[in-house]
PyMOL commands that place a pseudoatom at each C-alpha (Angstrom):
pseudoatom trace, name=CA, resn=UNK, resi=1, chain=A, elem=C, hetatm=0, pos=[21.703, 2.610, 23.570]
pseudoatom trace, name=CA, resn=UNK, resi=2, chain=A, elem=C, hetatm=0, pos=[18.075, 1.479, 23.402]
pseudoatom trace, name=CA, resn=UNK, resi=3, chain=A, elem=C, hetatm=0, pos=[16.646, -1.672, 21.893]
pseudoatom trace, name=CA, resn=UNK, resi=4, chain=A, elem=C, hetatm=0, pos=[15.464, -1.541, 18.293]
pseudoatom trace, name=CA, resn=UNK, resi=5, chain=A, elem=C, hetatm=0, pos=[11.682, -2.122, 18.431]
pseudoatom trace, name=CA, resn=UNK, resi=6, chain=A, elem=C, hetatm=0, pos=[11.714, -3.955, 15.073]
pseudoatom trace, name=CA, resn=UNK, resi=7, chain=A, elem=C, hetatm=0, pos=[14.486, -6.347, 16.091]
pseudoatom trace, name=CA, resn=UNK, resi=8, chain=A, elem=C, hetatm=0, pos=[12.689, -6.918, 19.418]
pseudoatom trace, name=CA, resn=UNK, resi=9, chain=A, elem=C, hetatm=0, pos=[9.433, -7.790, 17.608]
pseudoatom trace, name=CA, resn=UNK, resi=10, chain=A, elem=C, hetatm=0, pos=[7.451, -5.046, 19.363]
pseudoatom trace, name=CA, resn=UNK, resi=11, chain=A, elem=C, hetatm=0, pos=[5.391, -4.176, 16.280]
pseudoatom trace, name=CA, resn=UNK, resi=12, chain=A, elem=C, hetatm=0, pos=[2.713, -6.651, 15.208]
pseudoatom trace, name=CA, resn=UNK, resi=13, chain=A, elem=C, hetatm=0, pos=[2.030, -4.584, 12.068]
pseudoatom trace, name=CA, resn=UNK, resi=14, chain=A, elem=C, hetatm=0, pos=[3.604, -1.774, 10.079]
pseudoatom trace, name=CA, resn=UNK, resi=15, chain=A, elem=C, hetatm=0, pos=[3.027, 1.408, 12.162]
pseudoatom trace, name=CA, resn=UNK, resi=16, chain=A, elem=C, hetatm=0, pos=[3.141, 3.789, 9.167]
pseudoatom trace, name=CA, resn=UNK, resi=17, chain=A, elem=C, hetatm=0, pos=[-0.471, 4.800, 8.431]
pseudoatom trace, name=CA, resn=UNK, resi=18, chain=A, elem=C, hetatm=0, pos=[0.184, 7.826, 6.160]
pseudoatom trace, name=CA, resn=UNK, resi=19, chain=A, elem=C, hetatm=0, pos=[3.258, 9.548, 4.793]
pseudoatom trace, name=CA, resn=UNK, resi=20, chain=A, elem=C, hetatm=0, pos=[4.437, 11.852, 2.039]
pseudoatom trace, name=CA, resn=UNK, resi=21, chain=A, elem=C, hetatm=0, pos=[6.069, 10.447, -1.070]
pseudoatom trace, name=CA, resn=UNK, resi=22, chain=A, elem=C, hetatm=0, pos=[9.865, 10.606, -1.274]
pseudoatom trace, name=CA, resn=UNK, resi=23, chain=A, elem=C, hetatm=0, pos=[10.923, 11.783, -4.721]
pseudoatom trace, name=CA, resn=UNK, resi=24, chain=A, elem=C, hetatm=0, pos=[13.866, 12.803, -6.836]
pseudoatom trace, name=CA, resn=UNK, resi=25, chain=A, elem=C, hetatm=0, pos=[15.527, 12.495, -10.241]
pseudoatom trace, name=CA, resn=UNK, resi=26, chain=A, elem=C, hetatm=0, pos=[17.683, 9.643, -11.459]
pseudoatom trace, name=CA, resn=UNK, resi=27, chain=A, elem=C, hetatm=0, pos=[21.234, 11.036, -11.648]
pseudoatom trace, name=CA, resn=UNK, resi=28, chain=A, elem=C, hetatm=0, pos=[23.109, 7.876, -12.696]
pseudoatom trace, name=CA, resn=UNK, resi=29, chain=A, elem=C, hetatm=0, pos=[21.960, 4.937, -14.816]
pseudoatom trace, name=CA, resn=UNK, resi=30, chain=A, elem=C, hetatm=0, pos=[23.744, 1.674, -14.034]
pseudoatom trace, name=CA, resn=UNK, resi=31, chain=A, elem=C, hetatm=0, pos=[24.317, -1.617, -15.780]
pseudoatom trace, name=CA, resn=UNK, resi=32, chain=A, elem=C, hetatm=0, pos=[25.485, -4.841, -14.237]
pseudoatom trace, name=CA, resn=UNK, resi=33, chain=A, elem=C, hetatm=0, pos=[24.180, -7.859, -12.394]
pseudoatom trace, name=CA, resn=UNK, resi=34, chain=A, elem=C, hetatm=0, pos=[25.380, -10.211, -9.697]
pseudoatom trace, name=CA, resn=UNK, resi=35, chain=A, elem=C, hetatm=0, pos=[24.226, -13.634, -8.558]
pseudoatom trace, name=CA, resn=UNK, resi=36, chain=A, elem=C, hetatm=0, pos=[26.182, -13.533, -5.289]
pseudoatom trace, name=CA, resn=UNK, resi=37, chain=A, elem=C, hetatm=0, pos=[26.084, -9.888, -4.098]
pseudoatom trace, name=CA, resn=UNK, resi=38, chain=A, elem=C, hetatm=0, pos=[25.646, -10.728, -0.397]
pseudoatom trace, name=CA, resn=UNK, resi=39, chain=A, elem=C, hetatm=0, pos=[23.625, -7.671, 0.623]
pseudoatom trace, name=CA, resn=UNK, resi=40, chain=A, elem=C, hetatm=0, pos=[22.661, -7.759, 4.304]
pseudoatom trace, name=CA, resn=UNK, resi=41, chain=A, elem=C, hetatm=0, pos=[19.322, -5.970, 4.647]
pseudoatom trace, name=CA, resn=UNK, resi=42, chain=A, elem=C, hetatm=0, pos=[19.053, -4.237, 8.012]
pseudoatom trace, name=CA, resn=UNK, resi=43, chain=A, elem=C, hetatm=0, pos=[16.240, -5.174, 10.411]
pseudoatom trace, name=CA, resn=UNK, resi=44, chain=A, elem=C, hetatm=0, pos=[14.568, -1.738, 10.678]
pseudoatom trace, name=CA, resn=UNK, resi=45, chain=A, elem=C, hetatm=0, pos=[11.795, -1.336, 8.079]
pseudoatom trace, name=CA, resn=UNK, resi=46, chain=A, elem=C, hetatm=0, pos=[12.319, 2.403, 7.581]
pseudoatom trace, name=CA, resn=UNK, resi=47, chain=A, elem=C, hetatm=0, pos=[15.013, 4.981, 6.850]
pseudoatom trace, name=CA, resn=UNK, resi=48, chain=A, elem=C, hetatm=0, pos=[14.836, 8.762, 6.663]
pseudoatom trace, name=CA, resn=UNK, resi=49, chain=A, elem=C, hetatm=0, pos=[16.169, 10.371, 3.482]
pseudoatom trace, name=CA, resn=UNK, resi=50, chain=A, elem=C, hetatm=0, pos=[17.314, 13.993, 3.476]
pseudoatom trace, name=CA, resn=UNK, resi=51, chain=A, elem=C, hetatm=0, pos=[16.920, 16.413, 0.607]
pseudoatom trace, name=CA, resn=UNK, resi=52, chain=A, elem=C, hetatm=0, pos=[20.011, 16.565, -1.637]
pseudoatom trace, name=CA, resn=UNK, resi=53, chain=A, elem=C, hetatm=0, pos=[21.397, 13.181, -0.521]
pseudoatom trace, name=CA, resn=UNK, resi=54, chain=A, elem=C, hetatm=0, pos=[22.153, 10.628, -3.243]
pseudoatom trace, name=CA, resn=UNK, resi=55, chain=A, elem=C, hetatm=0, pos=[21.323, 6.916, -2.830]
pseudoatom trace, name=CA, resn=UNK, resi=56, chain=A, elem=C, hetatm=0, pos=[21.653, 3.749, -4.919]
pseudoatom trace, name=CA, resn=UNK, resi=57, chain=A, elem=C, hetatm=0, pos=[18.740, 1.719, -6.281]
pseudoatom trace, name=CA, resn=UNK, resi=58, chain=A, elem=C, hetatm=0, pos=[19.299, -2.032, -6.585]
pseudoatom trace, name=CA, resn=UNK, resi=59, chain=A, elem=C, hetatm=0, pos=[16.692, -4.482, -7.910]
pseudoatom trace, name=CA, resn=UNK, resi=60, chain=A, elem=C, hetatm=0, pos=[16.214, -8.103, -6.868]
pseudoatom trace, name=CA, resn=UNK, resi=61, chain=A, elem=C, hetatm=0, pos=[13.744, -10.781, -7.902]
pseudoatom trace, name=CA, resn=UNK, resi=62, chain=A, elem=C, hetatm=0, pos=[14.304, -12.845, -4.760]
pseudoatom trace, name=CA, resn=UNK, resi=63, chain=A, elem=C, hetatm=0, pos=[10.805, -13.371, -3.259]
pseudoatom trace, name=CA, resn=UNK, resi=64, chain=A, elem=C, hetatm=0, pos=[12.185, -13.601, 0.301]
pseudoatom trace, name=CA, resn=UNK, resi=65, chain=A, elem=C, hetatm=0, pos=[13.917, -10.204, 0.168]
pseudoatom trace, name=CA, resn=UNK, resi=66, chain=A, elem=C, hetatm=0, pos=[12.796, -8.266, 3.273]
pseudoatom trace, name=CA, resn=UNK, resi=67, chain=A, elem=C, hetatm=0, pos=[14.284, -6.512, 6.295]
pseudoatom trace, name=CA, resn=UNK, resi=68, chain=A, elem=C, hetatm=0, pos=[16.809, -8.769, 8.008]
pseudoatom trace, name=CA, resn=UNK, resi=69, chain=A, elem=C, hetatm=0, pos=[17.375, -11.018, 4.996]
pseudoatom trace, name=CA, resn=UNK, resi=70, chain=A, elem=C, hetatm=0, pos=[20.358, -11.624, 2.710]
pseudoatom trace, name=CA, resn=UNK, resi=71, chain=A, elem=C, hetatm=0, pos=[20.034, -10.701, -0.979]
pseudoatom trace, name=CA, resn=UNK, resi=72, chain=A, elem=C, hetatm=0, pos=[22.315, -12.189, -3.629]
pseudoatom trace, name=CA, resn=UNK, resi=73, chain=A, elem=C, hetatm=0, pos=[20.608, -11.967, -7.020]
pseudoatom trace, name=CA, resn=UNK, resi=74, chain=A, elem=C, hetatm=0, pos=[20.602, -8.306, -8.083]
pseudoatom trace, name=CA, resn=UNK, resi=75, chain=A, elem=C, hetatm=0, pos=[20.609, -5.856, -10.993]
pseudoatom trace, name=CA, resn=UNK, resi=76, chain=A, elem=C, hetatm=0, pos=[21.826, -2.283, -10.623]
pseudoatom trace, name=CA, resn=UNK, resi=77, chain=A, elem=C, hetatm=0, pos=[19.277, 0.390, -11.602]
pseudoatom trace, name=CA, resn=UNK, resi=78, chain=A, elem=C, hetatm=0, pos=[21.033, 3.649, -10.721]
pseudoatom trace, name=CA, resn=UNK, resi=79, chain=A, elem=C, hetatm=0, pos=[21.421, 6.486, -8.226]
pseudoatom trace, name=CA, resn=UNK, resi=80, chain=A, elem=C, hetatm=0, pos=[18.818, 9.132, -7.464]
pseudoatom trace, name=CA, resn=UNK, resi=81, chain=A, elem=C, hetatm=0, pos=[19.090, 12.517, -5.754]
pseudoatom trace, name=CA, resn=UNK, resi=82, chain=A, elem=C, hetatm=0, pos=[16.508, 13.157, -3.056]
pseudoatom trace, name=CA, resn=UNK, resi=83, chain=A, elem=C, hetatm=0, pos=[14.518, 16.240, -4.033]
pseudoatom trace, name=CA, resn=UNK, resi=84, chain=A, elem=C, hetatm=0, pos=[11.620, 15.685, -1.620]
pseudoatom trace, name=CA, resn=UNK, resi=85, chain=A, elem=C, hetatm=0, pos=[12.868, 14.060, 1.562]
pseudoatom trace, name=CA, resn=UNK, resi=86, chain=A, elem=C, hetatm=0, pos=[10.912, 11.928, 3.970]
pseudoatom trace, name=CA, resn=UNK, resi=87, chain=A, elem=C, hetatm=0, pos=[10.674, 8.376, 5.237]
pseudoatom trace, name=CA, resn=UNK, resi=88, chain=A, elem=C, hetatm=0, pos=[11.020, 5.216, 3.144]
pseudoatom trace, name=CA, resn=UNK, resi=89, chain=A, elem=C, hetatm=0, pos=[9.253, 2.109, 4.468]
pseudoatom trace, name=CA, resn=UNK, resi=90, chain=A, elem=C, hetatm=0, pos=[9.639, -1.503, 3.432]
pseudoatom trace, name=CA, resn=UNK, resi=91, chain=A, elem=C, hetatm=0, pos=[6.599, -2.268, 1.282]
pseudoatom trace, name=CA, resn=UNK, resi=92, chain=A, elem=C, hetatm=0, pos=[6.525, 1.169, -0.387]
pseudoatom trace, name=CA, resn=UNK, resi=93, chain=A, elem=C, hetatm=0, pos=[5.664, 1.165, -4.081]
pseudoatom trace, name=CA, resn=UNK, resi=94, chain=A, elem=C, hetatm=0, pos=[8.617, 2.289, -6.176]
pseudoatom trace, name=CA, resn=UNK, resi=95, chain=A, elem=C, hetatm=0, pos=[7.963, 4.153, -9.419]
pseudoatom trace, name=CA, resn=UNK, resi=96, chain=A, elem=C, hetatm=0, pos=[10.329, 5.266, -12.168]
pseudoatom trace, name=CA, resn=UNK, resi=97, chain=A, elem=C, hetatm=0, pos=[8.994, 7.912, -14.553]
pseudoatom trace, name=CA, resn=UNK, resi=98, chain=A, elem=C, hetatm=0, pos=[5.504, 7.159, -13.193]
pseudoatom trace, name=CA, resn=UNK, resi=99, chain=A, elem=C, hetatm=0, pos=[5.722, 3.407, -13.890]
pseudoatom trace, name=CA, resn=UNK, resi=100, chain=A, elem=C, hetatm=0, pos=[5.805, 0.768, -11.150]
pseudoatom trace, name=CA, resn=UNK, resi=101, chain=A, elem=C, hetatm=0, pos=[9.230, -0.856, -10.765]
pseudoatom trace, name=CA, resn=UNK, resi=102, chain=A, elem=C, hetatm=0, pos=[8.603, -2.940, -7.671]
pseudoatom trace, name=CA, resn=UNK, resi=103, chain=A, elem=C, hetatm=0, pos=[8.264, -2.829, -3.904]
pseudoatom trace, name=CA, resn=UNK, resi=104, chain=A, elem=C, hetatm=0, pos=[10.852, -1.586, -1.437]
pseudoatom trace, name=CA, resn=UNK, resi=105, chain=A, elem=C, hetatm=0, pos=[12.371, -4.693, 0.172]
pseudoatom trace, name=CA, resn=UNK, resi=106, chain=A, elem=C, hetatm=0, pos=[14.828, -3.054, 2.546]
pseudoatom trace, name=CA, resn=UNK, resi=107, chain=A, elem=C, hetatm=0, pos=[18.143, -1.306, 3.045]
pseudoatom trace, name=CA, resn=UNK, resi=108, chain=A, elem=C, hetatm=0, pos=[21.809, -2.298, 2.991]
pseudoatom trace, name=CA, resn=UNK, resi=109, chain=A, elem=C, hetatm=0, pos=[24.298, 0.020, 4.721]
pseudoatom trace, name=CA, resn=UNK, resi=110, chain=A, elem=C, hetatm=0, pos=[27.528, -1.328, 3.147]
pseudoatom trace, name=CA, resn=UNK, resi=111, chain=A, elem=C, hetatm=0, pos=[28.531, 2.063, 1.715]
pseudoatom trace, name=CA, resn=UNK, resi=112, chain=A, elem=C, hetatm=0, pos=[27.298, 4.322, 4.543]
pseudoatom trace, name=CA, resn=UNK, resi=113, chain=A, elem=C, hetatm=0, pos=[27.838, 7.158, 5.226]
pseudoatom trace, name=CA, resn=UNK, resi=114, chain=A, elem=C, hetatm=0, pos=[28.466, 7.752, 1.516]
pseudoatom trace, name=CA, resn=UNK, resi=115, chain=A, elem=C, hetatm=0, pos=[25.139, 6.313, 0.351]
pseudoatom trace, name=CA, resn=UNK, resi=116, chain=A, elem=C, hetatm=0, pos=[22.410, 3.830, 1.266]
pseudoatom trace, name=CA, resn=UNK, resi=117, chain=A, elem=C, hetatm=0, pos=[21.674, 0.800, -0.920]
pseudoatom trace, name=CA, resn=UNK, resi=118, chain=A, elem=C, hetatm=0, pos=[17.900, 0.778, -1.416]
pseudoatom trace, name=CA, resn=UNK, resi=119, chain=A, elem=C, hetatm=0, pos=[16.814, -2.708, -2.470]
pseudoatom trace, name=CA, resn=UNK, resi=120, chain=A, elem=C, hetatm=0, pos=[13.644, -3.057, -4.546]
pseudoatom trace, name=CA, resn=UNK, resi=121, chain=A, elem=C, hetatm=0, pos=[11.886, -6.398, -5.068]
pseudoatom trace, name=CA, resn=UNK, resi=122, chain=A, elem=C, hetatm=0, pos=[10.643, -6.779, -8.639]
pseudoatom trace, name=CA, resn=UNK, resi=123, chain=A, elem=C, hetatm=0, pos=[9.148, -9.418, -10.949]
pseudoatom trace, name=CA, resn=UNK, resi=124, chain=A, elem=C, hetatm=0, pos=[11.468, -8.462, -13.827]
pseudoatom trace, name=CA, resn=UNK, resi=125, chain=A, elem=C, hetatm=0, pos=[15.123, -8.242, -12.925]
pseudoatom trace, name=CA, resn=UNK, resi=126, chain=A, elem=C, hetatm=0, pos=[16.582, -5.568, -15.218]
pseudoatom trace, name=CA, resn=UNK, resi=127, chain=A, elem=C, hetatm=0, pos=[19.423, -3.078, -15.015]
pseudoatom trace, name=CA, resn=UNK, resi=128, chain=A, elem=C, hetatm=0, pos=[18.855, 0.627, -15.494]
pseudoatom trace, name=CA, resn=UNK, resi=129, chain=A, elem=C, hetatm=0, pos=[20.157, 0.313, -19.063]
pseudoatom trace, name=CA, resn=UNK, resi=130, chain=A, elem=C, hetatm=0, pos=[17.815, -2.623, -19.811]
pseudoatom trace, name=CA, resn=UNK, resi=131, chain=A, elem=C, hetatm=0, pos=[14.889, -0.625, -18.393]
pseudoatom trace, name=CA, resn=UNK, resi=132, chain=A, elem=C, hetatm=0, pos=[15.768, 2.234, -20.738]
pseudoatom trace, name=CA, resn=UNK, resi=133, chain=A, elem=C, hetatm=0, pos=[15.873, 4.537, -17.715]
pseudoatom trace, name=CA, resn=UNK, resi=134, chain=A, elem=C, hetatm=0, pos=[16.726, 8.088, -18.802]
pseudoatom trace, name=CA, resn=UNK, resi=135, chain=A, elem=C, hetatm=0, pos=[18.783, 10.465, -16.683]
pseudoatom trace, name=CA, resn=UNK, resi=136, chain=A, elem=C, hetatm=0, pos=[16.434, 12.808, -14.850]
pseudoatom trace, name=CA, resn=UNK, resi=137, chain=A, elem=C, hetatm=0, pos=[13.571, 10.287, -14.710]
pseudoatom trace, name=CA, resn=UNK, resi=138, chain=A, elem=C, hetatm=0, pos=[11.426, 10.796, -11.605]
pseudoatom trace, name=CA, resn=UNK, resi=139, chain=A, elem=C, hetatm=0, pos=[11.905, 8.215, -8.848]
pseudoatom trace, name=CA, resn=UNK, resi=140, chain=A, elem=C, hetatm=0, pos=[9.095, 8.025, -6.293]
pseudoatom trace, name=CA, resn=UNK, resi=141, chain=A, elem=C, hetatm=0, pos=[8.436, 5.960, -3.147]
pseudoatom trace, name=CA, resn=UNK, resi=142, chain=A, elem=C, hetatm=0, pos=[4.927, 5.879, -1.665]
pseudoatom trace, name=CA, resn=UNK, resi=143, chain=A, elem=C, hetatm=0, pos=[2.718, 3.763, 0.556]
pseudoatom trace, name=CA, resn=UNK, resi=144, chain=A, elem=C, hetatm=0, pos=[0.777, 1.182, -1.504]
pseudoatom trace, name=CA, resn=UNK, resi=145, chain=A, elem=C, hetatm=0, pos=[-2.444, 2.624, -2.886]
pseudoatom trace, name=CA, resn=UNK, resi=146, chain=A, elem=C, hetatm=0, pos=[-1.625, 6.229, -1.968]
pseudoatom trace, name=CA, resn=UNK, resi=147, chain=A, elem=C, hetatm=0, pos=[-0.693, 9.164, -4.106]
pseudoatom trace, name=CA, resn=UNK, resi=148, chain=A, elem=C, hetatm=0, pos=[1.839, 10.039, -1.429]
pseudoatom trace, name=CA, resn=UNK, resi=149, chain=A, elem=C, hetatm=0, pos=[0.878, 13.704, -1.068]
for i in range(1, 149): cmd.bond("trace and resi %d" % i, "trace and resi %d" % (i + 1))
show_as sticks, trace
zoom trace
């Protein structure tokens, strides 16, 4: 098995220059919070998402949340079904129904291969219910400042 280039520090900067948006509808709205969740964000900054897979969205307001870190303070947003697959990258803008929710912090693989926990850093820690997130709302991940086409 080869060495992970992210863990080995071989990238001085994010290598993702352009990419398509990853999109899909919200299929579950969650409620609930934890102060001691203990998510272990993996070191790699990216994950590929396949069409039709379903993954969980978890929000955190911890400013240090990033690949390789531990995240405790969380609120559950929901699950979304990937309609347009692609690559998610730490730092992607995350939108719900066209509105910014936060920035992709990283990934936790606790429940793999069932689903990936996608952790989003936000300024306002709210559950899916508190956000008023409707079922079917569009979830979108894109590079900052890009339309993601």
